[in-house]
N, C-alpha and C positions, 0 to 999 in steps of 0.2 A: 098281369098284363102278357100278352101270348103274340106270339109271330101269327102274321095274317094266315088265315085256315087253310087256304092253298099250299102254302110255302110250309105249313106246318105236317101236312099230309105229306108232301114231296119229300122233306128230310125224314120224317120217320119210315116211310117206305125204303130209302135209300139204305139206312141204319137195317130194315128187317131182310131186305136183299142180302145183305153180307152176313148175318146171325148175330145173335145175341151176344156167343162169348166173346169171338173176334172183336164187338164193338166195344165191350165192356173192358176189354184188355187195353184196346186204345183210348178209351175215355180215363181210365186211374193213369197210364202213364201220361195225358194230358194233365191233368189234375196234380199229379206228383211233381210235375215240370212248373204249373205254378206257384205251387206252396215253395217250391226251392227258388222261387223268382228268375226260373229261366227261361228265357224265349221258347216256344211252342214250335218244335219243325214239324212238319206234317210229314210221314212217307206212307204212300199207298190208301187205296180207295177205303180200308176201314178206321185209319186214324182222320181222314176229309170225313167220315160219317161221323164218328166220333164226338170231333170236333162240331160240326153242323148240329148236331143233338143236343149238344150239353152247352158248347159256348155261345152259339149264335141266338137263342133266345134271351140269354141276359145280356150279350151285346145290344141286340135290339131293342131291350127294354130299355135301358140307360142310355141310348142313343135317343129314342123316340123323348125322354123325359127331358135332356139337355135340351134337343131342338124344340121344344115348347118352348122355350126360354126367349127363341128369336120370332116369336108370334109378331106378325106386322113388319119384320123385315122383307125387304122384296127381294126375292131370288128366283131367279129363271134357268141357273145352271149350276149343278152341283160336281163336285171332283170329291171321290171317296180313296185316300190314300191307305195303301197297305189293307187294302178292302175287303179281305178275307172270302168271306162267303156273302161280300154285299149286305151285312146288317143296316150298317149305318147310312148306305144310298139307300137302303129301303126306308130306313126309318124318314129320311127326307122327302123321299118321293110321297110318303102318307103325309108329311108335314107339310110338304111343298107341291101341290098336286102341279101348279103353273110352271113347274121345274120340266122343261121340255129336253133340257141337256144334262145327262147323269155321265159321267166317266169312273170309271174304277180302276186304280194302277195295283194289281196284283201278280206277283213271280208265281205262284205255285197256280198250275194250271188245272189241277182237280179241282182247285175251290174257285176258279174265275169259271170252270164250265159249269159247276152249280150258282152262280149267282145268276150267270146267265140265264138258267131256266125260270126264274122268278125276277128277273129284271133285262127283260127279252130287246129292249128297246135302246139300253145302255152300251156305250163305246167301253170297251175294255181294253186297257193298255198292260201287256206282261213288261215289268219293270222291275229292277231292284233300286229300290228309294237310296241305298247307298251309294250309286253311282250314277244318281238321276241329278243334275246340275239346273233345271229347269224344269216349271209344272206348266200345264196348260194354264190360261188364266180361266177361272169361273167366278162366279159369284159367289157362290159360299162353298170353301174347302173345309173338308171332315179329315180328321186325324186320327182314330178312333184305337187305342191299343196298338200304335203301329210305330210310335217315335222314342219309346224309352232308351233303345241302344243305337240309337242313329246320331251323327253329327250336330252339333248344334248350329251349325250354318243351314240346315235342312229346314227348321223354322224359317227361317229367315226368309228363304225362298217358297217357302207353303205363303207365307204372308205375302210374299209379290205376287204370287197367283192370285191372291183372295181379293176379288174386287168389291167386295161388299162386306164379307163377314170369316172369320177364321174358328175352328172349333177344335179342341183338342181336349182327348179326353183318355185317362190312364187308369189304370190299377186305383183303388182307392185304398195304397197302403201307404206307408210313410214314402218309402223310395218313390212313389207315383206322384203322390203329393207334390215332392219337393220339385220333380221336374215342372209339375205343369205351374210351380211357384215360379221356377226361371222363364219359363215362357210366358208368363204374366209380365213379370219383371221387365224382360229384354222386348218385350212387343210395345210394352205400354212407353218406354224410352223411346222408341221408336215412331210413335205417334199414333199408333191404335190407341182406339177407345173400349172401355169397358161395356160390355152388354151384359154376363152372368159369368158365376154365381154374385160376385162381389157388388155391395152397394154403392161403392165408390171405387175411386184409381188409388187410394192409399195405400200403404206399407201394410202388407198382410199380418194382421194382430195375432195370429195362430203360431204358438211356440212350442218347438220339439219339448217332450216327446208327444206332444198332441199335435194333429195334424186335419186338413179340411177334407171333407170327404161326403159322399152322400150316397143313398143307395135306392135301389129300383126292385121293386117285387115282381119275381117271373113265377107265373101257374104252372106248376109240372104236370105232364100229361103221364099216364101210366106208363108208359117205357120209357120217360125221363127218369121216374124213380125207380124202377127197377134198372137200369144202365148207373147211376149214380149211387144208389142204396138211401136208406133213410125211410123215414115215414111223413114224412113233412110234404106237404101238398104243393108248397111252395120254396123258394131260395130267395134272398137278397143279396142281389150284385151291388157290392161296393165301388164306388169309381170316385176319381178327382178328376176337375174338368175347369175350363176356361172358355167363354165365348167372347171373341174381340171384334170391333168393325170399324168400317172406316169412317162413318159417319156417326156421331152421339145420339145416343137413343136416351130415352128416359129408362131411370133406374130405381128399384125400389127402398124403401125407407131402410129395409131391413131384410137379411136372409136367415131363415132357422136354420142353425149347423148341426141341429143332434135331434133324437124324438122329444118331443113335448114330454115332460114329466106332469102328470095328471093326479092331483091330490084331491081330497073332499074339500069341493069349494073354491080351488085353487089349481092353476095350471101355470106351470114353469117354463118359459122359452129361452133357451140358448141363442144367442142372434147374435149376427155380426153388422155392425152399423159404419157408416162413416165418420164416427168417431172412436170405434174401436168394437171389442168384443164386450158382452155383457148378457147378464138374467133380468129378462123381464119377466114380470107378473101377473097375472089376471085374476081377478077374484069374483067370485060369482056376488056377495053382497055390495060391492062398491061400483062396480060397472059391469052389469049385465050383458052389452052389448059387445063388449072387448072381451069379456070371457065366454060369450059363444062363438066368437071368432078365432078365438084361442082353441075353443075345444075342436074343431074343426082345422085348424093347421096341421102341416104334414111338414117331416124332415124335409129340406131343401127348399121348403118354399118361400116366396115373397111376403112380406108383412109390411 
């Protein structure tokens, strides 16, 4: 998966106009902050360009994968909190074409300016999430990679603003997953209903040092490979998430928690079910239909 072609071209033109060395230096600083679990603070056009080039495709791909789980949920308006370059809002625009009202909250003026380029009809609010006591009501509220350092009360305010659904996405790290699990527990207790990824509103069966996360594969352009280094033509963005809704929706029987393990004539699936976590096995000899389905199953998919 990659950004829409017009957005991709714009991002690369922005980086190209600044210069390879400056953008690479800024990209390295962003990557180092992420490795150290520090919040990324952008400063200047080169950092903005590096962020859009290296992070936006990944956050867009993960947001698309998460929002696929809300197919069939009626969404006519979207609020993207801590929007950055608007990757989550852009994904929502793709997944919910009938959503005519899109609002972004972003305090960085350079990122907001970039987002306006590919989301020209969006309403953009310049605000610091730490100081906002209320949020404008929308059908779908998305907080993607933006809540980890914020007060717990912010989550409750976002749920108040969500008329239909709230989606929270955080890095697929132990810390990010722990935050998502806390959001899940608090809002389920407040009356929210599960939409994804969990197959039921039961206590989370994941026990540390393990944690719940998924991955979205991102196709890398030649410029991205040069900036980020490495020989692979793709990268996997790991993320943890929860999608909660006001009204109950149908839930899958199980969710695949890790990449399926393929053996000759046997496929093993690590799944989460309403009864807890377990390993399911599909064999070619015993059940060809189940084996065929398992062969096409993907990490994060519903079964």
